C-alpha positions in Angstrom: 0.0 0.0 0.0 1.3 3.5 -0.8 2.2 5.7 2.0 0.3 8.9 2.6 1.5 12.3 3.6 -0.4 15.2 5.1 -0.2 18.7 3.7 -1.8 22.0 4.4 -3.0 24.4 1.7 -4.4 27.9 1.8 -7.4 29.0 -0.4 -10.0 31.6 -0.5 -13.0 31.1 1.8 -15.4 31.0 -1.2 -13.4 28.2 -2.9 -13.2 26.3 0.4 -17.0 26.4 0.7 -17.4 25.1 -2.9 -15.0 22.3 -2.1 -17.0 21.3 0.9 -20.2 21.4 -1.1 -18.9 19.3 -3.9 -17.3 16.8 -1.5 -20.6 16.4 0.2 -22.5 16.0 -3.1 -20.0 13.3 -4.2 -20.0 11.6 -0.8 -16.2 11.8 -0.5 -13.9 13.5 2.0 -12.2 16.8 1.2 -8.9 14.9 1.1 -10.3 12.5 -1.5 -11.7 15.3 -3.6 -8.3 17.0 -3.6 -6.6 13.8 -4.6 -9.1 13.2 -7.4 -8.6 16.8 -8.6 -4.8 16.6 -8.6 -4.9 13.2 -10.4 -7.2 14.6 -13.0 -4.9 17.7 -13.4 -1.8 15.5 -13.8 -3.5 13.3 -16.5 -4.7 16.4 -18.4 -1.2 17.9 -18.2 0.4 14.6 -19.5 -2.1 14.5 -22.3 -1.3 18.2 -23.2 2.4 17.4 -23.2 1.9 14.4 -25.4 -0.2 16.4 -27.8 2.5 19.1 -28.0 5.1 16.4 -28.8 2.9 14.9 -31.5 2.2 18.4 -33.0 5.9 19.2 -32.9 6.8 15.9 -34.6 4.3 16.7 -37.5 4.9 20.4 -37.7 8.1 20.2 -39.8 8.1 20.3 -43.5 8.8 17.1 -45.4 12.4 16.5 -46.4 13.5 15.7 -49.9 13.2 11.9 -49.4 9.6 12.3 -48.1 8.7 14.5 -51.1 10.2 11.9 -53.4 8.2 9.0 -51.8 5.0 11.1 -51.8 5.4 11.8 -55.5 6.1 8.2 -56.3 3.0 7.1 -54.3 0.9 9.7 -56.1 1.9 8.4 -59.5 1.1 4.8 -58.4 -2.3 5.8 -57.1 -3.1 7.6 -60.4 -2.2 4.5 -62.4 -4.4 2.4 -60.2 -7.3 4.9 -60.6 -6.9 4.9 -64.4 -7.4 1.1 -64.4 -10.7 1.4 -62.4 -13.9 1.3 -64.3 -16.1 4.1 -63.2 
C-alpha cells in the first residue's frame, strides 16, 4: 500500500465552501476530492504534453526523401485509378 503524507493548503473562503459542497455531493472526503482533482490535473497535463510532442513531430516540412516518396506514391495511385472502371 502506498504511504500517505499530510499537507496544508491555503485558499479563499469561497473556494473552500465550494470544495466542501462538492465533496458532500460526491460523498467523498475533502482529502479524497483534492486527490481526485490533482490526479485529473496530472493526467490532463500529461495529455497536453503528449499532444504538444505529437504536434511538434508533425509540424516540420517534409524533407526531400519524403517528397520523393510522396510523388512516387501519387503516381502509383493515379495509375491504379486509371485502371478502375467508373
